[in-house]
C-alpha positions in Angstrom: 0.0 0.3 -0.1 1.5 3.4 -0.7 1.4 5.8 2.1 0.8 9.6 1.3 3.0 12.7 3.5 1.7 15.3 5.4 2.3 18.3 3.9 1.9 20.9 5.9 -0.9 23.9 5.8 1.7 26.4 5.1 3.5 25.2 2.4 -0.2 24.4 1.1 -0.7 27.9 1.4 3.1 28.8 0.0 2.0 27.3 -2.9 -1.1 28.8 -3.8 0.3 32.3 -3.0 3.2 31.5 -5.1 0.8 30.5 -8.2 -1.1 33.5 -7.5 1.1 35.7 -7.2 2.8 34.2 -10.9 -0.8 34.6 -12.7 -0.8 37.8 -11.4 2.5 39.3 -13.2 2.3 37.0 -16.0 -0.8 39.3 -16.8 0.7 42.8 -16.1 3.5 41.9 -18.0 1.2 41.0 -21.1 -0.9 44.1 -20.6 2.3 46.0 -20.0 3.3 45.2 -23.5 0.5 45.8 -25.2 0.8 48.9 -23.7 4.2 49.3 -24.9 2.3 47.8 -28.4 -0.1 51.0 -28.5 2.2 53.5 -27.5 5.1 52.8 -30.7 2.2 52.4 -32.8 1.5 56.0 -31.8 5.0 57.0 -32.3 5.5 55.6 -35.7 1.6 57.3 -37.2 3.1 60.8 -35.6 6.8 60.4 -37.5 4.9 59.1 -40.8 2.4 61.7 -40.4 5.8 64.7 -40.1 4.1 65.9 -36.9 7.8 64.5 -34.5 10.7 63.6 -35.7 12.7 60.3 -35.2 15.4 62.6 -33.7 13.3 63.9 -31.4 11.9 60.9 -30.5 15.4 59.8 -29.8 16.7 62.6 -27.3 13.6 62.1 -25.4 14.8 58.1 -25.7 18.2 59.2 -24.1 17.5 61.8 -21.9 14.6 60.1 -20.1 16.1 56.4 -20.2 19.9 58.0 -18.1 17.2 59.3 -15.4 15.0 56.2 -15.7 16.9 53.4 -15.8 19.2 53.4 -12.7 15.7 54.6 -10.8 13.7 51.4 -11.9 17.1 49.0 -11.7 17.5 49.7 -8.1 13.3 49.0 -6.9 13.6 46.0 -9.6 16.3 44.7 -6.9 14.2 45.3 -4.3 11.1 43.9 -5.9 13.3 40.4 -6.9 14.4 39.8 -3.3 10.1 39.0 -2.5 8.7 37.4 -6.0 9.5 33.5 -6.0 10.8 33.4 -9.6 12.9 30.6 -9.2 10.0 28.0 -7.9 8.3 26.3 -11.0 4.8 27.3 -9.2 5.4 30.7 -9.9 6.7 29.7 -13.2 3.8 28.1 -14.1 1.6 30.6 -13.1 3.2 33.6 -14.2 2.8 31.5 -17.6 -1.0 30.9 -17.3 -0.5 34.7 -17.0 0.8 35.4 -20.1 -1.2 32.8 -22.3 -4.6 33.5 -20.5 -4.4 37.0 -19.6 
């Protein structure tokens, strides 16, 4: 007869929370990518229409990136300590959030 080991309730709760966190972060990433594509399409239309020049866009991106990237990196390093990104349950939730989101 096969015996099933007792799984503590805390591990079950951890697994559920990890899965839901992956699901929500996957959903969030998918929507951020959608917004990025829409913004890119708007910028391309404005360039084609002649409203703005490509040089204007490049200078804006360079000036914004030089200030925003270090700050975003700081926040990402703080957040990475809380996200169980190396858990298989999190990865499954993340992929499902990307696909179904």
